[in-house]
C-alpha positions as CSV (number, residue, x, y, z in Angstrom):
1,A,69.7,83.6,73.0
2,A,70.8,87.2,73.2
3,V,73.0,86.9,70.1
4,G,70.2,85.1,68.2
5,T,67.7,87.8,69.2
6,F,70.1,90.5,68.0
7,A,70.8,88.8,64.7
8,A,67.1,88.1,64.1
9,T,66.2,91.7,64.9
10,L,68.7,93.0,62.5
11,A,67.7,90.6,59.8
12,A,64.0,91.3,60.2
13,A,64.3,95.1,60.4
14,P,62.1,97.1,60.3
15,H,59.8,94.4,61.8
16,L,61.3,94.4,65.2
17,D,58.5,92.2,66.6
18,T,59.7,89.3,64.5
19,G,63.2,89.5,66.0
20,F,61.8,89.6,69.5
21,M,59.6,86.6,68.9
22,V,62.5,84.6,67.5
23,G,64.5,85.6,70.7
24,A,61.7,84.6,73.0
25,T,61.2,81.3,71.3
26,L,65.0,80.6,71.3
27,A,65.1,81.4,75.1
28,I,62.3,79.0,75.8
29,V,63.8,76.2,73.7
30,L,67.2,76.7,75.4
31,Y,65.7,76.6,78.8
32,L,63.7,73.4,78.1
33,Y,66.8,71.8,76.6
34,R,68.9,72.6,79.7
35,T,66.3,71.4,82.1
36,M,65.3,68.2,80.3
37,T,68.3,66.3,81.4
38,P,69.3,67.5,84.9
39,R,72.1,65.8,86.8
40,V,71.3,62.5,88.4
41,A,73.9,60.9,90.6
42,I,74.0,57.4,92.1
43,L,75.4,57.9,95.6
44,G,77.6,55.7,97.7
45,R,78.9,56.0,101.2
46,H,82.3,57.7,101.4
47,A,84.9,56.7,104.0
48,D,83.8,59.7,106.1
49,G,80.2,58.4,106.2
50,T,78.7,61.0,103.8
51,L,76.9,60.2,100.6
52,R,78.8,61.2,97.5
53,D,78.6,60.6,93.8
54,A,79.7,56.9,93.4
55,S,81.1,57.4,89.9
56,V,83.2,60.4,90.8
57,H,84.6,58.9,94.0
58,H,84.8,55.3,92.8
59,L,82.5,54.0,95.5
60,P,81.1,50.5,95.5
61,A,77.3,49.8,95.2
62,S,75.5,48.7,98.3
63,D,73.6,45.4,98.6
64,V,71.1,47.1,100.8
65,V,70.2,50.4,99.3
66,T,70.5,52.3,96.0
67,A,70.7,56.0,96.7
68,V,69.9,58.4,93.8
69,R,70.1,62.2,93.9
70,F,68.2,64.3,91.4
71,D,69.2,67.9,90.9
72,G,66.5,69.9,89.3
73,R,62.8,70.6,89.0
74,L,60.7,67.5,88.4
75,Y,58.3,68.7,85.8
76,F,56.7,67.7,82.5
77,A,59.9,68.2,80.4
78,N,62.1,65.8,82.4
79,V,59.8,63.3,84.1
80,S,60.6,60.6,81.6
81,Y,64.4,61.2,82.2
82,F,63.8,60.9,86.0
83,E,61.8,57.7,85.5
84,D,64.5,56.2,83.2
85,A,67.2,57.1,85.7
86,I,65.4,55.6,88.6
87,L,64.6,52.4,86.8
88,E,68.2,52.1,85.5
89,A,69.6,52.6,89.0
90,V,67.3,49.8,90.3
91,A,68.2,47.5,87.4
92,S,71.9,48.1,87.9
93,N,71.7,47.1,91.6
94,P,69.1,44.2,91.6
95,L,70.1,42.9,95.1
96,A,69.2,46.1,96.9
97,P,65.7,46.0,98.4
98,Y,65.6,49.8,99.0
99,L,65.8,52.8,96.8
100,L,66.5,56.2,98.4
101,V,65.7,59.3,96.4
102,V,67.8,62.1,97.9
103,G,65.5,65.0,97.0
104,D,67.6,68.0,98.3
105,G,67.9,69.3,94.7
106,I,64.3,68.9,93.7
107,N,63.0,72.5,93.9
108,E,59.6,72.0,92.3
109,L,57.1,69.2,91.5
110,D,54.3,69.5,89.0
111,A,51.4,67.1,88.2
112,S,53.5,65.1,85.7
113,G,56.2,64.6,88.4
114,E,53.7,63.6,91.0
115,E,52.2,61.1,88.6
116,V,55.6,59.6,87.7
117,I,56.5,59.2,91.4
118,H,53.1,57.5,92.0
119,H,53.7,55.0,89.2
120,L,57.3,54.4,90.2
121,V,56.4,53.7,93.9
122,D,53.7,51.2,92.8
123,R,55.9,49.6,90.2
124,L,58.9,49.2,92.6
125,N,56.6,47.9,95.3
126,G,55.4,45.3,92.9
127,I,59.0,44.0,92.4
128,G,59.8,44.2,96.1
129,V,61.8,47.4,96.2
130,V,60.8,50.0,98.8
131,M,61.1,53.6,97.6
132,L,62.1,56.1,100.3
133,F,62.6,59.9,100.1
134,S,64.9,62.2,102.0
135,G,65.5,66.0,102.1
136,L,62.4,67.0,100.1
137,K,61.6,70.7,100.3
138,K,58.4,72.1,101.7
139,Q,57.0,73.0,98.3
140,V,57.4,69.4,97.2
141,H,55.9,68.0,100.4
142,D,53.0,70.4,99.9
143,V,52.3,69.0,96.4
144,L,52.5,65.4,97.7
145,Q,50.2,66.2,100.5
146,A,47.7,68.1,98.4
147,T,47.4,65.2,95.9
148,G,47.2,62.5,98.5
149,L,50.4,60.8,97.2
150,R,52.2,61.3,100.6
151,D,49.5,59.2,102.3
152,H,49.6,56.6,99.5
153,I,53.4,56.2,99.8
154,G,53.2,56.3,103.6
155,E,54.6,58.7,106.2
156,R,57.3,56.4,107.3
157,R,59.0,56.6,103.9
158,F,59.9,60.3,104.2
159,F,62.9,61.5,106.1
160,P,64.4,64.9,106.7
161,T,67.9,63.8,105.9
162,A,69.6,61.0,103.9
163,E,71.5,60.0,107.0
164,L,68.3,59.4,109.0
165,A,66.9,57.4,106.0
166,L,70.0,55.2,105.9
167,D,69.9,54.7,109.6
168,H,66.3,53.5,109.3
169,I,67.1,51.2,106.4
170,L,70.1,49.7,108.2
171,S,68.2,49.1,111.4
172,R,65.4,47.4,109.5
173,E,68.0,45.2,107.8
174,E,69.6,44.3,111.1
175,N,66.2,43.4,112.6
176,R,65.5,41.2,109.5
177,D,68.6,39.2,110.0
């Protein structure tokens, strides 16, 4: 962005404002491009009991829960990417009745993100998959509370840590058997 601004300013001289506008536009476009496809990891239980990226550590999928970590803001520019990643994770593990969204990396949630979460919860409930959340930050909880989505989803589907969520899931599965 800096090099583009410099080149545009030199090319547009003596109209410096044109160069600055090109630079500002370039910076915004680059920012949106970087944040449109944040890292999404399907997690698996490592031998030490922690959740880690299944593809990096060659971990098998669970028949009970699909755990997904989303690293980035959940806002208008990437909500469709988030939705696709969640639906793909569920489709790739059709036996698992639970989907855990590990939200430690979600720093912000806007109205578009809230709406997509609402639709995903309803859609997954319709096919028998329970969507749970762990590690969400206060600012994300505040948005969910303010919009009423937290009440719609249910208090018992939010956990402070992924480990507590997994313990809850496993205890429910043991009681079901």
